[in-house]
N, CA, C and O of each residue as an XYZ file, in Angstrom:
412
protein
N      95.810    -71.441      2.806
C      96.163    -72.728      2.259
C      97.462    -73.181      2.936
O      98.478    -72.491      2.849
N      97.433    -74.322      3.601
C      98.595    -74.865      4.279
C      99.335    -75.804      3.342
O      98.757    -76.761      2.827
N     100.607    -75.530      3.124
C     101.421    -76.338      2.230
C     101.771    -77.662      2.906
O     102.398    -77.682      3.965
N     101.358    -78.768      2.282
C     101.692    -80.104      2.787
C     101.670    -81.092      1.622
O     101.274    -80.752      0.507
N     102.101    -82.316      1.900
C     102.184    -83.333      0.851
C     100.832    -83.608      0.199
O     100.764    -83.811     -1.013
N      99.752    -83.618      0.988
C      98.427    -83.894      0.437
C      97.989    -82.810     -0.540
O      97.389    -83.116     -1.570
N      98.278    -81.562     -0.235
C      97.950    -80.457     -1.141
C      98.684    -80.625     -2.468
O      98.107    -80.424     -3.536
N      99.948    -80.991     -2.390
C     100.751    -81.203     -3.601
C     100.208    -82.392     -4.390
O     100.054    -82.312     -5.609
N      99.920    -83.487     -3.704
C      99.392    -84.683     -4.377
C      98.067    -84.361     -5.079
O      97.835    -84.809     -6.201
N      97.211    -83.594     -4.426
C      95.941    -83.207     -5.053
C      96.178    -82.388     -6.319
O      95.494    -82.581     -7.325
N      97.138    -81.481     -6.270
C      97.461    -80.685     -7.464
C      97.978    -81.587     -8.585
O      97.654    -81.378     -9.754
N      98.772    -82.578     -8.231
C      99.345    -83.475     -9.241
C      98.301    -84.390     -9.868
O      98.513    -84.902    -10.967
N      97.187    -84.602     -9.193
C      96.116    -85.427     -9.782
C      95.525    -84.786    -11.041
O      94.852    -85.458    -11.823
N      95.772    -83.502    -11.235
C      95.266    -82.837    -12.445
C      96.177    -83.060    -13.647
O      95.819    -82.694    -14.766
N      97.344    -83.652    -13.433
C      98.297    -83.881    -14.521
C      98.024    -85.247    -15.132
O      98.109    -86.278    -14.463
N      97.697    -85.229    -16.403
C      97.357    -86.464    -17.103
C      98.521    -86.944    -17.957
O      99.238    -86.148    -18.563
N      98.694    -88.259    -17.994
C      99.583    -88.865    -18.977
C      98.714    -89.028    -20.219
O      97.793    -89.845    -20.222
N      98.992    -88.265    -21.273
C      98.086    -88.283    -22.428
C      98.030    -89.624    -23.148
O      97.029    -89.934    -23.794
N      99.070    -90.411    -23.048
C      99.047    -91.710    -23.713
C      98.201    -92.715    -22.932
O      97.550    -93.576    -23.524
N      98.213    -92.602    -21.609
C      97.443    -93.532    -20.783
C      96.042    -93.015    -20.487
O      95.139    -93.799    -20.193
N      95.855    -91.685    -20.563
C      94.548    -91.118    -20.245
C      94.219    -91.203    -18.772
O      93.051    -91.325    -18.403
N      95.237    -91.139    -17.920
C      95.056    -91.263    -16.475
C      96.030    -90.299    -15.808
O      97.073    -89.968    -16.371
N      95.679    -89.849    -14.602
C      96.557    -88.915    -13.896
C      97.813    -89.621    -13.400
O      97.818    -90.831    -13.174
N      98.885    -88.831    -13.236
C     100.183    -89.401    -12.893
C     100.246    -89.957    -11.475
O     101.094    -90.800    -11.181
N      99.368    -89.500    -10.598
C      99.353    -90.034     -9.234
C      98.837    -91.470     -9.258
O      99.478    -92.366     -8.709
N      97.686    -91.696     -9.888
C      97.127    -93.048     -9.945
C      97.978    -93.988    -10.783
O      97.983    -95.196    -10.545
N      98.701    -93.447    -11.765
C      99.599    -94.290    -12.558
C     100.843    -94.704    -11.776
O     101.568    -95.608    -12.190
N     101.085    -94.048    -10.658
C     102.262    -94.384     -9.855
C     103.534    -93.734    -10.355
O     104.631    -94.224    -10.089
N     103.395    -92.629    -11.081
C     104.565    -91.937    -11.616
C     105.176    -90.945    -10.631
O     106.271    -90.435    -10.866
N     104.481    -90.670     -9.534
C     105.009    -89.767     -8.514
C     105.758    -90.612     -7.497
O     105.160    -91.430     -6.798
N     107.067    -90.413     -7.417
C     107.908    -91.211     -6.532
C     108.138    -90.553     -5.186
O     108.390    -91.242     -4.198
N     108.057    -89.239     -5.129
C     108.298    -88.589     -3.857
C     107.776    -87.171     -3.840
O     107.802    -86.475     -4.855
N     107.300    -86.744     -2.673
C     106.824    -85.378     -2.461
C     107.380    -84.903     -1.131
O     107.255    -85.581     -0.111
N     107.995    -83.731     -1.156
C     108.428    -83.081      0.071
C     107.916    -81.648      0.015
O     108.324    -80.864     -0.842
N     107.041    -81.323      0.915
C     106.469    -79.980      0.970
C     106.718    -79.412      2.353
O     106.395    -80.040      3.361
N     107.285    -78.243      2.393
C     107.576    -77.623      3.676
C     107.858    -76.145      3.527
O     107.614    -75.569      2.467
N     108.361    -75.534      4.561
C     108.574    -74.088      4.548
C     109.577    -73.617      3.493
O     109.566    -72.451      3.101
N     110.446    -74.527      3.035
C     111.432    -74.144      2.018
C     110.926    -74.352      0.597
O     111.623    -74.010     -0.358
N     109.732    -74.902      0.440
C     109.178    -75.111     -0.889
C     108.722    -76.542     -1.108
O     108.479    -77.297     -0.167
N     108.615    -76.887     -2.377
C     108.114    -78.196     -2.782
C     109.145    -78.869     -3.670
O     109.683    -78.264     -4.598
N     109.407    -80.130     -3.367
C     110.241    -80.962     -4.221
C     109.432    -82.193     -4.586
O     108.853    -82.854     -3.724
N     109.402    -82.490     -5.880
C     108.646    -83.636     -6.367
C     109.565    -84.479     -7.240
O     110.284    -83.960     -8.093
N     109.530    -85.780     -7.014
C     110.235    -86.717     -7.876
C     109.189    -87.491     -8.665
O     108.250    -88.055     -8.102
N     109.374    -87.506     -9.982
C     108.467    -88.256    -10.850
C     109.296    -89.138    -11.776
O     110.504    -88.956    -11.926
N     108.623    -90.085    -12.383
C     109.243    -90.936    -13.378
C     108.286    -91.061    -14.552
O     107.185    -90.509    -14.524
N     108.692    -91.764    -15.554
C     107.843    -92.076    -16.706
C     107.751    -93.600    -16.796
O     108.550    -94.315    -16.193
N     106.791    -94.075    -17.538
C     106.641    -95.520    -17.674
C     107.793    -96.118    -18.479
O     108.061    -97.317    -18.396
N     108.472    -95.272    -19.261
C     109.589    -95.721    -20.080
C     110.551    -94.562    -20.277
O     110.128    -93.410    -20.373
N     111.833    -94.858    -20.338
C     112.835    -93.820    -20.595
C     112.661    -93.234    -21.990
O     113.155    -92.142    -22.270
N     111.973    -93.940    -22.855
C     111.734    -93.466    -24.218
C     110.415    -92.712    -24.352
O     109.966    -92.456    -25.469
N     109.791    -92.354    -23.243
C     108.492    -91.676    -23.279
C     108.598    -90.367    -24.052
O     109.355    -89.478    -23.661
N     107.847    -90.239    -25.147
C     107.912    -89.012    -25.939
C     107.193    -87.829    -25.288
O     107.328    -86.694    -25.744
N     106.431    -88.091    -24.226
C     105.647    -87.044    -23.573
C     106.305    -86.511    -22.301
O     105.702    -85.700    -21.598
N     107.512    -86.943    -21.994
C     108.157    -86.595    -20.726
C     108.251    -85.081    -20.525
O     107.883    -84.579    -19.463
N     108.731    -84.360    -21.514
C     108.872    -82.908    -21.356
C     107.523    -82.238    -21.115
O     107.413    -81.331    -20.289
N     106.501    -82.684    -21.837
C     105.175    -82.102    -21.665
C     104.624    -82.407    -20.269
O     104.032    -81.536    -19.632
N     104.817    -83.625    -19.800
C     104.317    -83.998    -18.473
C     105.040    -83.189    -17.396
O     104.406    -82.725    -16.449
N     106.343    -83.016    -17.526
C     107.087    -82.207    -16.561
C     106.574    -80.774    -16.565
O     106.388    -80.182    -15.502
N     106.347    -80.214    -17.739
C     105.782    -78.860    -17.826
C     104.412    -78.801    -17.157
O     104.102    -77.835    -16.458
N     103.593    -79.828    -17.368
C     102.263    -79.874    -16.758
C     102.353    -79.983    -15.232
O     101.543    -79.394    -14.516
N     103.336    -80.738    -14.741
C     103.553    -80.845    -13.294
C     103.900    -79.468    -12.728
O     103.334    -79.046    -11.720
N     104.821    -78.780    -13.373
C     105.213    -77.453    -12.894
C     104.033    -76.482    -12.920
O     103.865    -75.686    -11.995
N     103.225    -76.542    -13.964
C     102.057    -75.661    -14.058
C     101.029    -76.002    -12.986
O     100.456    -75.104    -12.369
N     100.791    -77.293    -12.758
C      99.822    -77.703    -11.733
C     100.263    -77.255    -10.354
O      99.442    -76.819     -9.548
N     101.549    -77.359    -10.078
C     102.058    -76.943     -8.774
C     102.035    -75.428     -8.637
O     101.749    -74.909     -7.558
N     102.331    -74.718     -9.710
C     102.292    -73.247     -9.657
C     100.882    -72.764     -9.315
O     100.719    -71.752     -8.635
N      99.870    -73.482     -9.784
C      98.494    -73.100     -9.508
C      97.913    -73.751     -8.269
O      96.836    -73.369     -7.811
N      98.625    -74.743     -7.715
C      98.054    -75.502     -6.613
C      98.721    -75.305     -5.267
O      98.283    -75.871     -4.266
N      99.781    -74.501     -5.234
C     100.456    -74.214     -3.962
C     100.473    -72.695     -3.777
O     100.257    -71.956     -4.738
N     100.724    -72.228     -2.565
C     100.724    -70.787     -2.335
C     101.682    -70.050     -3.274
O     102.777    -70.534     -3.562
N     101.262    -68.890     -3.743
C     102.070    -68.081     -4.668
C     103.440    -67.822     -4.066
O     103.570    -67.551     -2.872
N     104.461    -67.909     -4.911
C     105.817    -67.642     -4.478
C     106.541    -68.832     -3.888
O     107.710    -68.725     -3.517
N     105.862    -69.971     -3.796
C     106.490    -71.173     -3.245
C     107.507    -71.718     -4.244
O     107.153    -71.969     -5.396
N     108.759    -71.906     -3.834
C     109.731    -72.520     -4.740
C     109.333    -73.969     -5.044
O     108.950    -74.719     -4.145
N     109.427    -74.348     -6.314
C     109.041    -75.690     -6.752
C     110.191    -76.298     -7.543
O     110.735    -75.661     -8.445
N     110.561    -77.534     -7.204
C     111.573    -78.279     -7.952
C     110.974    -79.617     -8.361
O     110.398    -80.333     -7.541
N     111.121    -79.941     -9.641
C     110.632    -81.214    -10.165
C     111.834    -81.984    -10.695
O     112.585    -81.488    -11.534
N     112.004    -83.205    -10.193
C     113.134    -84.033    -10.608
C     112.605    -85.285    -11.293
O     111.723    -85.962    -10.764
N     113.143    -85.591    -12.466
C     112.809    -86.815    -13.185
C     113.806    -87.884    -12.760
O     115.015    -87.705    -12.911
N     113.304    -88.996    -12.229
C     114.159    -90.080    -11.745
C     113.815    -91.378    -12.474
O     112.716    -91.540    -13.004
N     114.770    -92.287    -12.487
C     114.568    -93.561    -13.195
C     114.775    -94.775    -12.286
O     114.612    -95.914    -12.723
N     115.131    -94.534    -11.037
C     115.407    -95.628    -10.132
C     114.547    -95.500     -8.890
O     114.621    -94.477     -8.209
N     113.744    -96.483     -8.572
C     113.600    -97.743     -9.285
C     112.762    -97.564    -10.552
O     111.957    -96.637    -10.643
N     112.954    -98.447    -11.521
C     112.149    -98.357    -12.741
C     110.662    -98.516    -12.419
O     110.289    -99.252    -11.506
N     109.825    -97.819    -13.175
C     108.380    -97.927    -12.995
C     107.918    -99.318    -13.409
O     108.416    -99.899    -14.372
N     106.944    -99.839    -12.649
C     106.262   -101.081    -13.010
C     104.771   -100.878    -12.729
O     104.408    -99.998    -11.947
N     103.908   -101.674    -13.351
C     102.471   -101.531    -13.121
C     102.055   -101.730    -11.662
O     100.971   -101.294    -11.274
N     102.880   -102.367    -10.856
C     102.555   -102.560     -9.448
C     102.482   -101.237     -8.696
O     101.905   -101.181     -7.610
N     103.057   -100.166     -9.252
C     103.033    -98.847     -8.612
C     101.675    -98.154     -8.783
O     101.392    -97.167     -8.105
N     100.842    -98.669     -9.684
C      99.555    -98.035     -9.947
C      98.594    -98.231     -8.783
O      98.677    -99.213     -8.046
N      97.687    -97.282     -8.634
C      96.643    -97.413     -7.620
C      95.673    -98.521     -8.021
O      95.645    -98.951     -9.175
N      94.885    -98.973     -7.060
C      93.856    -99.957     -7.350
C      92.874    -99.449     -8.398
O      92.421   -100.202     -9.260
N      92.550    -98.155     -8.308
C      91.652    -97.547     -9.291
C      92.214    -97.688    -10.700
O      91.491    -98.067    -11.621
N      93.517    -97.381    -10.875
C      94.139    -97.460    -12.198
C      94.189    -98.906    -12.684
O      93.925    -99.177    -13.856
N      94.521    -99.818    -11.805
C      94.572   -101.228    -12.213
C      93.209   -101.722    -12.675
O      93.103   -102.441    -13.668
N      92.165   -101.331    -11.947
C      90.813   -101.718    -12.368
C      90.469   -101.088    -13.707
O      89.907   -101.748    -14.580
N      90.804    -99.812    -13.872
C      90.509    -99.090    -15.111
C      91.117    -99.791    -16.322
O      90.486    -99.890    -17.374
N      92.356   -100.279    -16.164
C      93.045   -100.926    -17.273
C      92.825   -102.436    -17.319
O      93.377   -103.125    -18.176
N      92.007   -102.947    -16.383
C      91.717   -104.377    -16.368
C      92.849   -105.214    -15.814
O      92.962   -106.395    -16.142
N      93.701   -104.617    -14.970
C      94.834   -105.328    -14.396
C      94.621   -105.668    -12.936
O      95.558   -106.082    -12.252
N      93.416   -105.501    -12.453
C      93.122   -105.771    -11.042
C      93.061   -107.287    -10.831
O      92.622   -108.024    -11.713
N      93.499   -107.741     -9.666
C      93.371   -109.183     -9.370
C      91.910   -109.602     -9.420
O      91.018   -108.845     -9.037
N      91.693   -110.754     -9.874
C      90.320   -111.266     -9.982
C      90.081   -112.345     -8.974
O      88.983   -112.898     -8.911
């Protein structure tokens, strides 16, 4: 298994935002991925600073990465708030799912 950004992104697709019922990648909550020989660094955000599920989602991200990257790979997850999340960050799939796609 070769460690790269796509491998990390695929692992993160298994992490669901339980309030939205959609994975965090399609919701646009993943702000950055750096995967290389020194490990994995991921920056994520929440749809709101008041998100009651933030700790659970971060735990789920760490668990998904622990199971989705080579064993022993150092993993760092950072919660960021800048820039603030907006629905424009969502994938086309997510926008269609929620009925926010351009018509």
